[in-house]
C-alpha positions in Angstrom: 51.3 181.5 166.9 54.4 183.8 166.5 56.0 182.3 169.5 56.0 178.8 168.0 57.7 180.0 164.8 60.6 181.6 166.8 61.3 178.3 168.7 61.6 176.4 165.4 64.1 178.9 164.0 66.4 178.6 167.1 66.5 174.8 166.8 67.6 174.9 163.2 70.5 177.3 163.9 71.7 175.1 166.7 71.8 172.0 164.5 73.9 173.7 161.7 76.4 175.1 164.2 76.9 171.7 165.9 77.4 169.9 162.6 79.9 172.4 161.1 82.1 173.1 164.1 83.7 169.6 164.6 84.5 169.4 160.9 86.5 172.7 160.9 88.3 171.7 164.1 89.3 168.2 162.7 90.8 169.8 159.5 92.9 172.3 161.5 94.1 169.5 163.8 95.2 167.3 160.8 97.0 170.2 159.3 98.9 170.9 162.5 99.9 167.2 162.8 101.3 167.1 159.3 103.2 170.3 159.7 104.6 169.1 163.0 105.8 165.9 161.5 107.7 167.8 158.8 109.5 169.8 161.4 110.6 166.8 163.5 114.5 166.6 163.3 114.7 162.8 163.6 112.0 162.0 161.0 114.5 162.0 158.0 116.9 159.6 159.8 114.9 156.4 159.3 116.3 155.4 155.8 119.9 156.0 157.1 119.3 153.5 160.0 118.1 150.9 157.5 121.3 151.3 155.4 123.5 150.8 158.4 121.7 147.6 159.2 122.2 146.2 155.7 125.9 147.0 155.7 126.4 145.1 159.0 124.7 142.0 157.7 126.9 141.9 154.5 130.2 141.9 156.6 132.0 138.5 156.9 135.3 137.9 158.6 137.8 135.7 156.7 140.9 134.3 158.3 144.4 133.5 157.1 144.6 130.4 154.8 140.8 130.6 154.1 139.8 129.9 150.5 137.6 132.5 148.8 136.2 133.0 145.3 136.8 136.3 143.5 134.3 136.2 140.5 136.7 137.4 137.8 139.7 135.2 138.8 138.3 132.2 140.6 139.5 130.5 143.8 142.2 132.1 145.9 143.8 131.7 149.3 144.1 134.5 151.8 147.9 134.7 152.5 147.8 137.9 154.6 145.6 140.5 156.3 147.4 143.8 156.3 146.9 147.5 157.1 147.9 150.6 155.1 147.5 154.4 155.5 146.1 155.9 152.4 145.2 159.6 152.4 145.4 159.7 156.2 142.8 156.9 156.4 143.7 153.4 157.8 142.6 150.7 155.4 142.6 147.0 156.2 142.8 144.6 153.3 143.2 140.9 152.3 146.1 139.6 150.2 144.7 136.7 148.1 146.8 134.4 146.0 145.2 132.9 142.9 147.6 130.0 142.1 146.0 129.0 138.7 146.6 132.5 137.3 149.8 133.2 139.4 148.2 136.4 140.6 148.0 138.2 144.0 144.9 140.3 144.6 144.6 143.1 147.2 140.9 143.4 148.3 139.9 146.0 151.0 137.8 144.5 153.7 135.1 147.2 153.2 134.8 145.9 149.6 134.5 142.2 150.5 131.1 142.0 148.9 133.1 141.0 145.8 134.2 137.8 147.6 132.3 134.7 148.5 133.2 131.7 150.6 133.9 128.4 148.7 131.0 126.1 148.1 129.8 123.5 150.6 129.9 119.7 149.9 126.2 119.7 149.2 126.7 122.4 146.6 129.6 120.4 145.0 127.3 117.3 144.8 124.6 119.5 143.1 127.3 120.6 140.6 128.1 117.0 139.8 124.4 116.3 139.1 124.4 119.4 136.8 127.4 118.0 134.9 125.6 114.7 134.4 122.6 116.3 132.7 122.3 116.8 128.9 123.7 120.0 127.4 121.3 122.7 126.3 121.4 123.2 122.5 121.0 126.9 121.6 120.6 128.0 118.0 121.6 131.6 118.6 124.8 133.1 117.0 128.0 131.9 118.6 129.1 135.5 119.4 126.1 136.0 121.5 126.4 132.7 123.2 130.1 133.3 123.9 129.2 136.5 125.7 126.6 134.7 127.8 129.1 131.9 128.7 131.8 134.5 129.6 129.3 136.4 131.9 128.4 133.1 133.7 132.1 132.2 134.2 132.9 135.6 135.7 129.7 135.8 137.8 131.4 133.7 140.5 128.3 131.5 140.8 129.3 127.9 141.0 126.0 126.5 139.5 126.3 128.8 136.4 129.9 127.7 136.0 128.8 124.1 136.1 126.2 124.8 133.4 128.9 126.3 131.1 131.2 123.2 131.5 128.2 120.9 130.8 127.0 122.9 127.8 130.4 123.2 126.2 131.5 119.7 126.9 132.0 117.6 123.7 133.0 114.3 125.4 136.3 114.4 123.6 139.7 116.0 123.6 140.0 116.1 119.8 140.6 119.8 118.9 138.8 119.5 115.5 135.5 118.9 117.3 135.6 122.4 118.8 136.3 125.9 117.6 139.3 127.8 119.2 137.1 130.2 121.2 134.7 127.5 122.2 137.6 125.4 123.5 139.1 128.4 125.4 135.8 129.1 127.2 135.4 125.4 128.1 138.9 125.1 129.5 138.5 128.4 131.5 135.2 127.2 133.1 136.6 123.6 133.6 139.7 124.8 135.4 137.8 127.2 137.7 135.3 124.6 138.6 138.1 122.1 139.2 140.0 124.4 141.5 136.9 124.9 143.7 136.4 121.1 143.8 140.0 120.7 145.0 139.6 123.3 147.7 136.3 121.9 149.0 137.0 118.1 148.7 140.7 118.4 149.6 141.8 115.7 147.2 144.5 115.7 144.5 143.9 117.4 141.1 144.0 114.0 139.4 141.2 112.6 141.5 139.1 115.8 141.0 139.6 115.5 137.2 138.5 111.8 137.2 135.4 112.7 139.2 134.5 115.6 136.8 135.3 113.6 133.7 133.2 110.7 134.9 130.2 113.0 135.5 130.7 114.6 132.0 131.0 111.1 130.3 134.5 111.9 129.1 136.2 108.8 130.6 134.5 106.5 128.2 135.8 108.4 125.2 139.3 108.5 126.6 139.3 104.8 127.3 138.1 104.0 123.8 140.9 106.2 122.3 143.5 104.3 124.3 
């Protein structure tokens, strides 16, 4: 009888040892792997590689005589691509002439994210369809609406510019029908949109004006006044 009891005790000890050993070993291995990853010199370089890739995709090469849009000033034409040495660093930049404002801009090539190419013909057609829609009537204070319109004009987005022209259009040239600030914003948005139409469609300013006024329904009012 005492012999049988001894055999049972040996079996129990073996089971506990086998079940505990692999758990302790796994924990130590996991701890070593984590510590090893922290000490790897190339592990922190991953986000930097992603940033470089994004910068490369944003780059766009513009050529001489290309039309571009600078959000705060509208459509301009690249008249020169020059180099300058500033602080012992060679910087390449575009010279852009904005005829409507009689202004020449100097934009470094590494800051060309501020520029965008002029719209396509499909985008111009969509703008015309926006001009044909009914204006949105907002009941908020004019000062707040004026800020929103000004932000849209300076955003450089052609669809938002078309919305401002459409919303501020009164179908008339009578000054009494618009406040001074309202008319100023309308003319600013109208001229910017018109200049981009001219650059894309390559037609005379008079023909562009007729096309825009027809979409806005202004031609009927002008004919009636005559």
